[in-house]
C-alpha positions, -999 to 999 in steps of 0.1 A, spaced: 574 397 630 610 406 622 620 377 640 604 355 619 626 373 588 652 369 600 660 337 615 673 313 591 652 283 578 652 257 601 652 226 570 613 206 579 610 196 544 616 157 539 611 159 500 629 139 478 657 157 457 645 156 421 613 175 418 577 167 426 561 150 395 528 155 413 532 193 423 547 194 385 521 184 371 494 205 390 509 233 374 512 226 337 479 213 344 469 242 358 480 264 332 470 244 303 431 244 316 436 282 318 442 286 283 418 260 266 393 277 291 401 313 283 404 304 244 369 285 249 342 301 268 346 337 254 311 344 234 322 374 207 300 395 182 313 429 166 286 452 156 308 470 136 314 500 167 319 477 197 331 442 206 305 423 230 321 395 253 299 371 269 307 339 291 297 304 276 301 294 310 270 317 320 245 290 302 217 279 329 232 249 345 269 247 332 283 269 367 286 232 382 317 225 358 334 255 374 341 237 406 368 217 388 373 240 358 389 271 385 415 263 387 437 287 408 433 265 443 453 240 426 480 263 413 482 281 441 488 250 464 512 237 444 532 275 449 527 269 485 545 233 481 569 242 457 584 276 481 584 255 512 601 230 493 626 254 475 624 279 511 631 249 533 662 241 511 682 271 507 711 278 523 704 310 513 690 338 538 658 350 533 660 382 516 682 365 492 658 343 483 630 362 481 651 381 457 656 352 434 620 343 431 612 381 423 635 379 395 622 351 383 585 362 386 589 401 375 615 395 348 588 383 317 570 413 323 592 438 307 587 419 268 553 421 275 549 456 285 578 470 258 554 456 234 517 463 249 528 502 256 535 512 221 507 483 208 480 504 212 487 536 194 504 518 163 474 500 158 449 525 163 474 547 140 467 517 112 429 520 115 418 490 141 387 503 160 395 520 190 372 498 215 377 466 207 415 480 210 411 490 245 395 460 252 418 439 244 448 462 262 428 464 291 419 431 296 459 416 292 469 437 322 436 424 345 449 387 337 480 401 360 461 396 391 471 361 399 512 376 396 497 403 421 485 376 448 511 351 443 539 381 450 520 387 481 526 347 490 557 347 480 569 375 499 551 363 529 567 327 528 599 332 549 568 349 581 546 318 570 565 291 573 577 298 606 536 303 620 539 271 599 566 257 620 554 273 655 510 269 649 509 246 623 470 243 611 460 265 637 476 292 608 452 275 587 421 278 605 430 316 617 430 325 582 399 306 573 379 326 604 395 358 587 378 348 553 343 340 572 343 378 595 353 392 555 322 376 539 302 384 568 310 421 567 312 421 531 273 410 530 263 425 561 274 460 548 263 456 513 298 475 507 320 451 478 354 464 486 355 452 519 357 420 508 388 418 491 406 412 524 400 382 511 424 379 486 452 374 514 429 354 538 415 329 507 447 326 492 474 320 515 450 295 537 453 276 502 489 282 497 496 274 531 481 240 522 509 233 503 533 238 534 516 202 547 520 186 512 556 196 513 561 179 545 537 155 538 511 157 567 483 164 539 467 134 549 424 120 542 420 135 513 383 115 507 376 134 536 395 167 529 375 163 490 337 157 504 345 184 533 356 212 510 331 201 484 299 197 508 309 229 528 307 243 490 274 230 485 260 242 518 271 279 513 256 278 477 224 264 490 219 284 522 240 317 517 247 349 494 272 330 469 267 321 437 270 287 422 297 302 398 332 296 410 343 321 380 327 351 376 298 356 349 290 387 327 257 410 346 263 385 386 254 407 411 281 386 430 317 367 425 323 345 440 362 353 429 367 387 427 372 391 457 372 357 466 347 342 490 342 317 515 331 293 491 358 297 467 379 287 503 357 255 503 362 247 467 399 248 477 398 220 502 375 205 475 401 201 448 428 198 469 418 165 484 406 156 451 439 161 434 453 143 462 433 110 454 445 110 421 478 119 434 494 77 430 482 79 397 490 112 386 525 101 399 533 72 378 527 89 347 548 92 319 550 126 319 588 137 323 596 147 286 558 169 287 571 183 323 607 190 308 596 209 280 567 228 297 581 238 328 606 266 312 577 279 295 549 277 318 551 320 325 555 328 288 525 307 283 501 327 312 515 365 298 508 353 257 478 331 252 456 363 261 466 385 228 473 356 208 431 358 218 433 392 205 450 389 177 427 359 165 400 381 172 404 408 158 411 391 126 383 368 129 354 386 150 367 424 143 380 419 106 361 396 89 326 398 111 324 362 125 309 361 154 307 331 178 283 307 174 258 300 202 275 281 229 269 242 224 255 249 193 264 226 163 286 256 148 303 261 183 310 225 185 324 224 148 341 256 147 362 251 181 389 233 161 393 258 137 392 287 165 420 267 183 440 260 155 440 296 148 454 302 184 476 279 187 501 288 152 498 330 169 510 312 199 541 292 190 559 323 173 551 343 206 560 313 228 595 312 204 602 342 204 597 353 245 606 315 262 640 326 265 626 359 292 610 329 315 652 326 331 666 364 344 702 371 337 723 351 359 738 380 384 755 374 415 731 390 447 760 394 476 741 398 507 709 420 504 688 427 534 650 430 540 660 470 537 660 464 498 640 432 489 611 445 511 613 478 490 619 457 459 589 431 464 564 464 471 573 479 437 569 453 417 534 445 438 529 480 434 534 480 396 518 446 392 481 465 406 486 495 380 492 471 353 462 446 364 437 477 374 441 497 341 456 475 317 478 485 288 453 510 274 470 546 265 478 569 295 505 566 321 498 540 341 511 510 327 543 535 317 546 539 356 537 504 367 564 492 341 592 517 358 583 503 393 588 466 382 621 476 367 627 491 400 621 465 417 642 444 397 669 472 402 667 469 443 671 431 435 706 435 423 740 438 442 752 472 449 781 480 434 813 467 452 795 441 472 
């Protein structure tokens, strides 16, 4: 494994020097759809003591929408392509490349923590009810699961690049086989925790598909889409998998936490469908949109849920206005007002925190895996703490933030380098 990490990267990527519009569009589209769903699907009610949270997609028959609206496969695929292109072009060492990626990933988390660690105590002192406040604080941290998993993919990119060069599709096949074994063990034993190996197998397999796109080797998209969605349909029809590709309240099994073989099949289907649309997407006059959205995408991801909690606190908890029945007249009529309020709250957050998308420019010196590896481990461990405990009052969010800050310090050059 050391040889896989330390060899200088071979230039196998043949992408043009300009940015890939298709990949950038997938990233922006994916984030926009994440925000749209998180702002649209909650069914919220407050009885004076407890905030209840439901999901509009739990409506019978609506689960089929999630086969397209669950866009995490496209986000991991786009990330794999971007990492392959970036790593293939870099003249820096693998540890230095990783340091740059780590800083871009972790730096925007510090202002989020700086706000959310003291915020629950301050709001509680002002008389905000405890249970809704704790719900918002915990869910803000839970959303960071994506960054924790994506960090694994980024850290593994140098090694996975070498494996890709040597074995090609056999790497994807091995990861898919791992997903099969993980699901067999999970459902055979009834121990849900055993399925979490698929966090690595499923998402690394999807990330690895981006490597083939970066080389122009992802062909036959129609076959890929048909095979992926067809396999998912068979797994749902005859296997232990639910139809929904997002976790639903009260469901005995989730295809997302942990991800399943059905999710991997849908990932293939989505990527094939996206590739079919690629010629049309590449012609869209999206330059201005991408130049505006690209430097703000992390801020939107980190702060769109706090915007939701702020509006929920005023409208649902404060004014007692519950979410109407999903799909009803009042739900449809009220949606533009709800979305408008959320956008009004999101706008100052975007203006205030987008500046943290770009980490401070530092000379990185000559990093090695002795510092880059522990840096990635610290940032990952901090993300896991925030993901599990959120920003609810306690020591966990403080320790998680300190771990992330420590990882960032390890990516900086040593004095005298």
